[in-house]
C-alpha positions as CSV (number, residue, x, y, z in Angstrom):
1,M,-7.9,-1.9,-47.6
2,Y,-8.2,1.8,-46.9
3,K,-7.0,3.3,-43.6
4,F,-9.4,5.8,-41.9
5,N,-8.8,8.1,-39.0
6,P,-11.0,6.8,-36.1
7,N,-11.8,10.4,-34.9
8,L,-13.3,11.4,-38.3
9,Y,-16.2,10.1,-40.3
10,T,-15.1,9.1,-43.8
11,D,-17.4,8.2,-46.7
12,I,-16.4,7.0,-50.2
13,R,-18.9,6.7,-53.1
14,I,-18.2,5.4,-56.6
15,E,-20.4,6.8,-59.3
16,N,-20.4,8.1,-62.9
17,N,-19.0,11.5,-63.4
18,I,-20.8,13.9,-65.7
19,S,-18.9,16.7,-67.5
20,T,-21.2,19.6,-68.6
21,D,-20.2,22.0,-71.3
22,I,-22.5,25.1,-71.5
23,R,-22.1,27.6,-74.3
24,I,-24.1,30.1,-76.3
25,E,-24.8,29.3,-80.0
26,N,-27.1,31.4,-82.2
27,N,-28.2,33.4,-79.1
28,A,-29.3,30.2,-77.3
29,I,-27.8,28.4,-74.4
30,V,-26.6,24.9,-75.4
31,E,-25.8,22.3,-72.7
32,N,-23.8,19.2,-73.6
33,K,-23.5,16.5,-70.9
34,E,-20.7,14.0,-71.4
35,Y,-20.6,11.0,-69.2
36,S,-17.0,10.0,-68.3
37,K,-15.6,7.0,-66.5
38,N,-16.4,6.2,-62.9
39,G,-15.1,8.4,-60.2
40,A,-14.8,8.4,-56.5
41,I,-16.4,11.0,-54.2
42,I,-14.6,11.2,-50.9
43,R,-16.0,13.0,-47.8
44,V,-14.5,13.5,-44.4
45,F,-16.7,14.9,-41.6
46,D,-15.2,16.2,-38.3
47,G,-18.6,16.9,-36.6
48,K,-18.7,20.4,-37.8
49,L,-17.6,20.6,-41.5
50,W,-17.6,18.3,-44.5
51,Y,-14.4,18.1,-46.6
52,T,-15.0,16.7,-50.0
53,S,-13.0,15.7,-53.0
54,S,-13.8,14.0,-56.4
55,I,-11.3,12.0,-58.3
56,T,-11.2,9.6,-61.3
57,N,-7.9,7.8,-60.5
58,F,-8.8,5.1,-58.0
59,D,-5.1,4.6,-57.1
60,N,-5.2,8.0,-55.3
61,I,-8.2,7.3,-53.0
62,Q,-6.0,6.8,-49.9
63,K,-4.0,9.9,-50.8
64,E,-7.2,11.9,-50.9
65,I,-8.5,10.4,-47.7
66,N,-5.2,11.4,-46.0
67,Y,-5.3,14.9,-47.5
68,L,-8.9,15.6,-46.4
69,S,-8.2,14.1,-42.9
70,K,-5.3,16.6,-42.5
71,L,-7.7,19.5,-43.3
72,A,-10.3,18.3,-40.7
73,N,-10.1,18.7,-36.9
74,E,-10.0,15.3,-35.2
75,N,-13.1,14.7,-33.0
76,P,-12.8,12.2,-30.2
77,N,-16.6,12.0,-30.0
78,I,-16.8,10.2,-33.3
79,K,-16.6,6.5,-32.4
80,K,-14.7,4.0,-34.6
81,I,-17.2,1.5,-36.0
82,K,-16.2,-2.1,-35.1
83,S,-17.1,-4.8,-37.6
């Protein structure tokens, strides 16, 4: 279970990451997309700015949430959603 700051909005999405290699071969642009393993996109919103991070190591999700939360300014107007 992840811990979220109640004064910030936090969003986590799991999706496939795509790595794109763009290079010039024979005077033409060649694009090579390589699908990698699943990754997590983590966003923290303080009411003014979004703070975003993308990681592939799911063991570090809480660490990234904490890092982004420290960058953001706590906003007491953001209500904690009760389940």
